[in-house]
DRENMARPA-419282 format. One record per residue (C-alpha): x, y, z. Coordinates in nm, 3 decimals, padded with zeros to 5 digits, m for minus. Layout:
BEGIN
R         x         y         z
R         X         Y         Z
...
***
This chain:
BEGIN
R         x         y         z
R    12.706    15.872    07.686
R    12.601    15.515    07.615
R    12.308    15.635    07.404
R    12.539    15.867    07.206
R    12.787    15.588    07.150
R    12.509    15.360    07.027
R    12.388    15.637    06.793
R    12.737    15.673    06.648
R    12.768    15.297    06.606
R    12.444    15.283    06.413
R    12.552    15.576    06.192
R    12.878    15.402    06.107
R    12.699    15.072    06.026
R    12.815    14.862    06.320
R    12.471    14.865    06.476
R    12.312    14.768    06.146
R    12.539    14.465    06.122
R    12.449    14.368    06.479
R    12.080    14.399    06.407
R    12.110    14.193    06.090
R    12.317    13.933    06.271
R    12.060    13.916    06.552
R    11.772    13.884    06.304
R    11.955    13.609    06.121
R    12.016    13.419    06.444
R    11.658    13.464    06.555
R    11.525    13.342    06.221
R    11.754    13.039    06.226
R    11.651    12.957    06.583
R    11.282    12.978    06.499
R    11.333    12.765    06.189
R    11.520    12.502    06.390
R    11.234    12.490    06.639
R    10.985    12.448    06.356
R    11.187    12.176    06.187
R    11.244    12.001    06.516
R    10.871    11.946    06.565
R    10.607    12.090    06.793
R    10.575    12.030    07.165
R    10.203    11.934    07.147
R    10.077    12.084    07.470
R    09.742    11.957    07.592
R    09.600    11.617    07.693
R    09.679    11.285    07.529
R    09.407    11.052    07.407
R    09.362    10.725    07.596
R    09.162    10.442    07.445
R    08.847    10.383    07.654
R    08.790    10.037    07.791
R    08.492    09.871    07.625
R    08.263    09.665    07.842
R    08.169    09.334    07.684
R    08.056    08.998    07.828
R    08.270    08.694    07.753
R    07.979    08.534    07.564
R    07.633    08.624    07.442
R    07.343    08.538    07.670
R    07.131    08.344    07.423
R    06.834    08.302    07.661
R    06.788    07.928    07.612
R    06.917    07.615    07.780
R    07.082    07.464    07.475
R    07.278    07.778    07.391
R    07.334    07.940    07.730
R    07.691    08.060    07.685
R    07.707    08.318    07.960
R    07.696    08.057    08.236
R    07.794    07.695    08.279
R    07.680    07.453    08.011
R    07.385    07.242    08.115
R    07.430    06.872    08.077
R    07.185    06.672    07.872
R    07.069    06.970    07.662
R    07.212    07.097    07.336
R    07.503    06.963    07.138
R    07.738    06.946    07.438
R    07.501    06.718    07.628
R    07.420    06.472    07.354
R    07.568    06.177    07.546
R    07.383    06.249    07.868
R    07.110    06.022    08.002
R    06.758    06.082    07.863
R    06.545    06.321    08.063
R    06.176    06.384    08.092
R    06.119    06.682    07.861
R    05.748    06.716    07.921
R    05.782    07.038    08.119
R    06.078    07.179    07.922
R    06.041    07.464    07.678
R    06.069    07.380    07.311
R    06.415    07.413    07.167
R    06.452    07.696    06.916
R    06.461    07.606    06.548
R    06.721    07.874    06.474
R    07.032    07.882    06.692
R    07.248    08.192    06.744
R    07.619    08.112    06.733
R    07.940    08.307    06.778
R    08.071    08.226    06.433
R    08.195    08.517    06.217
R    07.908    08.727    06.089
R    07.873    08.800    05.718
R    07.802    09.158    05.614
R    07.523    09.070    05.370
R    07.315    08.900    05.640
R    06.994    08.931    05.435
R    07.126    08.665    05.198
R    07.070    08.407    05.474
R    06.696    08.432    05.396
R    06.765    08.301    05.042
R    06.510    08.543    04.898
R    06.623    08.690    04.562
R    06.378    08.980    04.585
R    06.501    09.082    04.931
R    06.862    09.059    04.814
R    06.784    09.279    04.515
R    06.611    09.539    04.731
R    06.897    09.550    04.984
R    07.154    09.595    04.707
R    06.958    09.890    04.572
R    06.934    10.058    04.913
R    07.308    10.128    04.910
R    07.284    10.319    04.581
R    06.932    10.464    04.574
R    06.829    10.554    04.927
R    06.809    10.931    04.959
R    06.910    10.941    05.325
R    07.224    10.747    05.241
R    07.297    10.969    04.941
R    07.256    11.274    05.165
R    07.495    11.123    05.419
R    07.742    11.063    05.136
R    07.735    11.432    05.044
R    07.774    11.529    05.410
R    08.080    11.307    05.420
R    08.218    11.487    05.114
R    08.171    11.818    05.296
R    08.354    11.684    05.601
R    08.643    11.572    05.383
R    08.660    11.918    05.228
R    08.663    12.074    05.575
R    08.953    11.848    05.669
R    09.145    11.968    05.363
R    09.079    12.330    05.463
R    09.191    12.268    05.820
R    09.506    12.092    05.702
R    09.609    12.380    05.477
R    09.756    12.569    05.774
R    10.021    12.301    05.814
R    10.195    12.428    05.502
R    10.330    12.767    05.398
R    10.096    12.987    05.198
R    10.247    13.125    04.878
R    10.098    13.394    04.658
R    10.222    13.592    04.361
R    10.090    13.921    04.234
R    10.186    14.215    04.021
R    10.078    14.578    04.044
R    10.093    14.889    03.832
R    10.019    15.230    03.986
R    10.020    15.562    03.804
R    10.042    15.830    04.071
R    10.084    16.202    04.108
R    10.219    16.320    04.443
R    10.171    16.672    04.581
R    10.426    16.924    04.447
R    10.307    17.180    04.701
R    10.394    16.950    04.983
R    10.746    16.902    04.846
R    10.792    17.278    04.803
R    10.680    17.340    05.159
R    10.932    17.089    05.286
R    11.223    17.264    05.110
R    11.096    17.601    05.230
R    11.101    17.493    05.592
R    11.445    17.338    05.550
R    11.576    17.668    05.417
R    11.436    17.857    05.713
R    11.574    17.607    05.958
R    11.933    17.642    05.830
R    11.997    18.014    05.760
R    12.378    17.975    05.772
R    12.410    17.727    05.483
R    12.682    17.787    05.225
R    12.579    17.981    04.916
R    12.567    17.678    04.692
R    12.342    17.476    04.924
R    12.129    17.784    04.994
R    12.075    17.843    04.621
R    11.976    17.478    04.580
R    11.723    17.503    04.860
R    11.588    17.828    04.717
R    11.544    17.683    04.368
R    11.389    17.358    04.504
R    11.103    17.559    04.653
R    10.961    17.577    04.300
R    11.012    17.202    04.225
R    10.736    17.000    04.061
R    10.679    16.630    04.133
R    10.654    16.439    03.804
R    10.388    16.185    03.716
R    10.514    15.842    03.830
R    10.454    15.495    03.689
R    10.525    15.230    03.950
R    10.567    14.867    03.843
R    10.596    14.583    04.091
R    10.574    14.202    04.089
R    10.661    13.974    04.378
R    10.602    13.646    04.558
R    10.523    13.643    04.926
R    10.508    13.354    05.174
R    10.360    13.313    05.520
R    10.413    13.018    05.750
R    10.311    12.962    06.109
R    10.564    12.755    06.299
R    10.348    12.515    06.498
R    10.556    12.512    06.815
R    10.277    12.408    07.051
R    10.064    12.189    06.823
R    09.775    12.430    06.765
R    09.762    12.365    06.392
R    09.816    11.991    06.439
R    09.530    11.971    06.689
R    09.309    12.170    06.455
R    09.378    11.925    06.174
R    09.321    11.626    06.402
R    08.983    11.764    06.513
R    08.879    11.805    06.149
R    09.001    11.452    06.067
R    08.803    11.299    06.353
R    08.499    11.499    06.250
R    08.533    11.351    05.902
R    08.554    11.002    06.052
R    08.240    11.077    06.252
R    08.066    11.154    05.924
R    08.189    10.821    05.787
R    08.047    10.630    06.082
R    07.723    10.826    06.065
R    07.697    10.727    05.700
R    07.747    10.364    05.795
R    07.481    10.395    06.068
R    07.233    10.533    05.818
R    07.307    10.250    05.577
R    07.255    09.987    05.848
R    06.932    10.151    05.961
R    06.794    10.177    05.608
R    06.888    09.815    05.533
R    06.713    09.704    05.851
R    06.409    09.916    05.757
R    06.402    09.755    05.414
R    06.417    09.404    05.558
R    06.151    09.487    05.817
R    05.912    09.642    05.563
R    05.965    09.363    05.312
R    05.921    09.083    05.565
R    05.618    09.255    05.713
R    05.476    09.294    05.363
R    05.519    08.924    05.289
R    05.350    08.842    05.619
R    05.055    09.070    05.545
R    05.025    08.925    05.195
R    05.003    08.582    05.355
R    04.729    08.715    05.582
R    04.550    08.840    05.272
R    04.553    08.487    05.133
R    04.427    08.350    05.465
R    04.137    08.595    05.465
R    04.063    08.504    05.104
R    04.052    08.136    05.200
R    03.833    08.218    05.500
R    03.604    08.419    05.276
R    03.568    08.120    05.041
R    03.504    07.886    05.336
R    03.236    08.108    05.487
R    03.084    08.156    05.142
R    03.047    07.778    05.114
R    02.899    07.763    05.461
R    02.656    08.039    05.364
R    02.549    07.841    05.058
R    02.501    07.534    05.278
R    02.293    07.731    05.528
R    02.076    07.877    05.253
R    02.017    07.529    05.111
R    01.924    07.391    05.452
R    01.701    07.693    05.513
R    01.510    07.626    05.190
R    01.467    07.267    05.304
R    01.329    07.384    05.636
R    01.610    07.232    05.838
R    01.737    07.558    05.987
R    01.599    07.899    06.059
R    01.679    08.231    05.891
R    01.906    08.310    06.184
R    02.164    08.065    06.050
R    02.172    08.242    05.713
R    02.199    08.591    05.862
R    02.475    08.484    06.098
R    02.677    08.344    05.807
R    02.625    08.667    05.610
R    02.741    08.875    05.908
R    03.052    08.660    05.935
R    03.119    08.703    05.563
R    03.086    09.082    05.582
R    03.322    09.091    05.879
R    03.590    08.913    05.678
R    03.542    09.158    05.390
R    03.596    09.449    05.631
R    03.920    09.287    05.755
R    04.032    09.246    05.395
R    03.982    09.617    05.325
R    04.193    09.717    05.628
R    04.466    09.473    05.535
R    04.471    09.598    05.173
R    04.539    09.949    05.305
R    04.825    09.821    05.522
R    04.982    09.637    05.229
R    04.963    09.949    05.012
R    05.140    10.154    05.279
R    05.416    09.894    05.310
R    05.474    09.894    04.934
R    05.499    10.273    04.936
R    05.742    10.257    05.231
R    05.968    10.026    05.031
R    05.948    10.259    04.731
R    06.044    10.553    04.954
R    06.347    10.365    05.085
R    06.458    10.326    04.724
R    06.399    10.693    04.643
R    06.108    10.613    04.414
R    05.756    10.763    04.391
R    05.449    10.595    04.548
R    05.304    10.288    04.377
R    05.616    10.245    04.161
R    05.693    09.911    04.333
R    05.340    09.768    04.320
R    05.402    09.546    04.020
R    05.736    09.413    04.147
R    05.609    09.347    04.500
R    05.266    09.226    04.392
R    05.394    08.885    04.291
R    05.293    08.614    04.536
R    05.571    08.501    04.768
R    05.589    08.347    05.112
R    05.762    08.491    05.415
R    06.134    08.399    05.390
R    06.239    08.133    05.636
R    06.508    08.204    05.890
R    06.834    08.004    05.874
R    06.893    07.721    06.123
R    07.214    07.888    06.244
R    07.264    08.262    06.295
R    07.633    08.368    06.312
R    07.660    08.667    06.545
R    08.037    08.706    06.580
R    08.225    08.747    06.909
R    08.098    08.988    07.176
R    08.437    09.160    07.187
R    08.392    09.263    06.822
R    08.074    09.462    06.883
R    08.250    09.789    06.966
R    08.449    09.766    06.643
R    08.148    09.664    06.435
R    07.873    09.904    06.541
R    07.914    10.242    06.370
R    07.743    10.434    06.650
R    08.010    10.318    06.898
R    08.285    10.402    06.652
R    08.126    10.742    06.592
R    08.112    10.810    06.967
R    08.481    10.719    06.996
R    08.575    10.951    06.709
R    08.376    11.226    06.879
R    08.577    11.168    07.196
R    08.899    11.192    06.995
R    08.777    11.516    06.840
R    08.705    11.676    07.179
R    09.052    11.578    07.307
R    09.208    11.747    07.004
R    08.995    12.058    07.060
R    09.116    12.078    07.421
R    09.473    12.065    07.293
R    09.399    12.341    07.042
R    09.244    12.559    07.314
R    09.548    12.497    07.536
R    09.790    12.596    07.259
R    09.612    12.932    07.222
R    09.770    13.039    07.553
R    10.121    13.013    07.405
R    10.307    13.249    07.168
R    10.225    13.228    06.800
R    10.529    13.248    06.573
R    10.484    13.338    06.209
R    10.752    13.382    05.942
R    10.678    13.609    05.647
R    10.892    13.669    05.340
R    10.853    13.826    04.998
R    11.075    13.873    04.693
R    11.011    14.068    04.377
R    11.105    14.361    04.149
R    11.011    14.729    04.176
R    11.078    14.992    03.908
R    10.938    15.315    03.767
R    10.968    15.181    03.414
R    10.825    14.861    03.276
R    11.133    14.783    03.066
R    11.350    14.785    03.381
R    11.126    14.538    03.568
R    11.337    14.231    03.488
R    11.677    14.371    03.588
R    11.842    14.214    03.890
R    11.924    14.551    04.050
R    11.546    14.617    04.059
R    11.496    14.341    04.313
R    11.336    14.400    04.651
R    11.285    14.152    04.934
R    11.228    14.115    05.306
R    11.205    13.826    05.549
R    11.151    13.799    05.920
R    10.955    13.634    06.202
R    10.675    13.781    06.408
R    10.567    13.667    06.753
R    10.231    13.736    06.911
R    10.166    13.655    07.275
R    09.818    13.684    07.432
R    09.847    13.896    07.745
R    09.490    13.993    07.827
R    09.184    13.857    07.649
R    08.918    13.927    07.908
R    08.887    13.558    08.001
R    08.804    13.447    07.647
R    09.083    13.190    07.626
R    09.013    13.057    07.974
R    08.643    13.025    07.900
R    08.717    12.852    07.570
R    08.940    12.599    07.745
R    08.675    12.527    08.009
R    08.416    12.482    07.734
R    08.631    12.229    07.547
R    08.713    12.034    07.863
R    08.345    12.012    07.951
R    08.272    11.890    07.597
R    08.542    11.624    07.640
R    08.387    11.498    07.963
R    08.044    11.494    07.799
R    08.184    11.294    07.505
R    08.330    11.038    07.746
R    07.991    10.996    07.914
R    07.823    10.974    07.575
R    08.062    10.698    07.471
R    07.980    10.492    07.780
R    07.610    10.549    07.723
R    07.638    10.440    07.359
R    07.816    10.118    07.452
R    07.561    10.027    07.719
R    07.273    10.117    07.488
R    07.421    09.891    07.221
R    07.442    09.596    07.457
R    07.090    09.667    07.578
R    06.965    09.645    07.219
R    07.161    09.324    07.158
R    07.025    09.156    07.470
R    06.667    09.259    07.392
R    06.702    09.139    07.033
R    06.839    08.800    07.144
R    06.555    08.762    07.392
R    06.289    08.859    07.138
R    06.431    08.625    06.873
R    06.435    08.331    07.112
R    06.088    08.393    07.258
R    05.929    08.445    06.919
R    06.047    08.102    06.808
R    05.866    07.941    07.102
R    05.561    08.155    07.032
R    05.566    08.056    06.664
R    05.585    07.686    06.742
R    05.286    07.712    06.978
R    05.081    07.896    06.715
R    05.163    07.631    06.453
R    05.026    07.360    06.682
R    04.717    07.573    06.753
R    04.644    07.605    06.381
R    04.662    07.228    06.338
R    04.421    07.177    06.627
R    04.177    07.440    06.495
R    04.177    07.285    06.149
R    04.073    06.951    06.295
R    03.808    07.123    06.507
R    03.660    07.301    06.204
R    03.651    06.979    06.001
R    03.471    06.799    06.282
R    03.222    07.084    06.340
R    03.142    07.109    05.968
R    03.078    06.733    05.944
R    02.849    06.741    06.246
R    02.663    07.043    06.105
R    02.605    06.867    05.773
R    02.473    06.564    05.961
R    02.249    06.779    06.175
R    02.436    06.689    06.492
R    02.558    07.044    06.565
R    02.430    07.398    06.526
R    02.572    07.671    06.307
R    02.723    07.832    06.617
R    02.974    07.549    06.650
R    03.082    07.590    06.289
R    03.111    07.968    06.310
R    03.309    07.947    06.633
R    03.547    07.687    06.490
R    03.596    07.883    06.167
R    03.656    08.208    06.355
R    03.910    08.049    06.587
R    04.092    07.889    06.292
R    04.109    08.220    06.110
R    04.242    08.400    06.416
R    04.504    08.130    06.472
R    04.615    08.141    06.107
R    04.636    08.519    06.111
R    04.841    08.512    06.429
R    05.069    08.247    06.280
R    05.120    08.457    05.966
R    05.198    08.760    06.184
R    05.440    08.545    06.383
R    05.611    08.437    06.060
R    05.693    08.797    05.972
R    05.774    08.887    06.333
R    06.011    08.591    06.356
R    06.195    08.708    06.045
R    06.193    09.078    06.141
R    06.333    08.987    06.484
R    06.631    08.835    06.303
R    06.673    09.157    06.104
R    06.649    09.351    06.429
R    06.915    09.126    06.583
R    07.155    09.184    06.294
R    07.088    09.557    06.315
R    07.173    09.552    06.687
R    07.491    09.357    06.612
R    07.601    09.624    06.364
R    07.585    09.402    06.058
R    07.510    09.512    05.706
R    07.812    09.712    05.596
R    08.169    09.644    05.497
R    08.486    09.849    05.513
R    08.433    09.937    05.147
R    08.108    10.128    05.094
R    07.964    10.262    04.768
R    08.177    10.559    04.668
R    08.062    10.890    04.531
R    08.089    10.775    04.167
R    07.862    10.477    04.227
R    07.603    10.681    04.411
R    07.617    10.952    04.145
R    07.564    10.696    03.870
R    07.274    10.548    04.063
R    07.118    10.893    04.103
R    07.152    10.957    03.730
R    06.995    10.621    03.657
R    06.704    10.704    03.885
R    06.652    11.035    03.704
R    06.644    10.856    03.368
R    06.389    10.606    03.497
R    06.166    10.881    03.633
R    06.179    11.079    03.308
R    06.096    10.764    03.112
R    05.799    10.699    03.341
R    05.671    11.050    03.287
***
């Protein structure tokens, strides 16, 4: 009886009004939920605690900031009583301080050529240009992911010329006539005549606008957009890391090149010195003062220096090509520019390193690891939201007619609107496995962040130690060179006077050359250690990096230069 009553209510329209009223209430309720904001199920991100010492351990008595200040040493102990410094290590000539660090740290060398090369790295290096394009892709992916936050609208029009089956229509009327044999004569004649009806050729015209919008009740779309945004930020930090690495590579190659060029000059001077000694030995041999052994020994020494020169020339050529590669240029294109004689740039007396607490905010690899952690947290939230119902509202409005000239009339309108809800009931464990996967990735990202921070501090500590020790090493080598120069002068004078053999001169000259070569190598190592320190501290970039227009213009300029060279 209840079913029959419901059927009668629907026939009389009462049920239709109830259904429409229910649909309207449901649509309004869903819209209010959507406008009220999503619930954002899933975990919340918590800022990780960064480990950092209160001060840098500068590995020397005058600048030991990690412990108690030592009296009588350094600027804080200037008023202390004099001490016996015979057994103390030499104080470093370049002091690391905690003053704010400048981004363009290479300018502290006061070398115009190095500054010019570093400025060109940011616009010509191919690895950096590639990272710039990867960043553009990440930004595009973020735009794609964010599109689901808004309704999608589309408009289209259709025209269909169709011919439906007349036979099918005739069969329908035939069966209706057989099913109602007791129809009145008028209706029976109509059914009988309709069995020969023909369906006309139809022209159907339609144009409409439809809209689809997912109401983000549980934050699935928001988490998806956040993950894409953090991925884009990871690309930004990766781009900064590449820039810092390439700038450090440029400084290292350039400083090493200047050191090797200085070694070339030392070998050239040694070659001239041995050549003079060879001339002296030949003159003494003709006078009968020495044997032929003296002459042959000098020649052997001369040939050994020439062999060293050939090896060093090859090293210098490789370093010039490495610099050209960093600038995105072909081999030997920098030979003329880098062939000009220049000394190894001197390090500044004070090296501002910034505060230890700023390292996590300055090093791009730490920032990238943090953005990766944020991304994994958002992906866990997205995977959690997949367990909840998905509510989508669809609507369309347009005009439908069988004649084109009637398409714009208001009574030709057609529309529909309504929500749809989909709830995952059984997925075979796919959603559960996806959630476990994202949670494991989040834990891995947290471990990776800790590892990155500790690795960064390991690099900083090693760089500080190397920079300090190399200064002491350099000072010792400088004193050794002075001693060997005096020894060679004395041995040469004694050899000319006949008071010493050629072996004393050769030994003194060889030791002087070795000491000068080591000192030249220490010059470049001293400077490259400073570049390594700044690289470990995350220096070399600013918040404003070369944008796409600048890099594109630089790439076009490089193409013009290459075509002109061809």
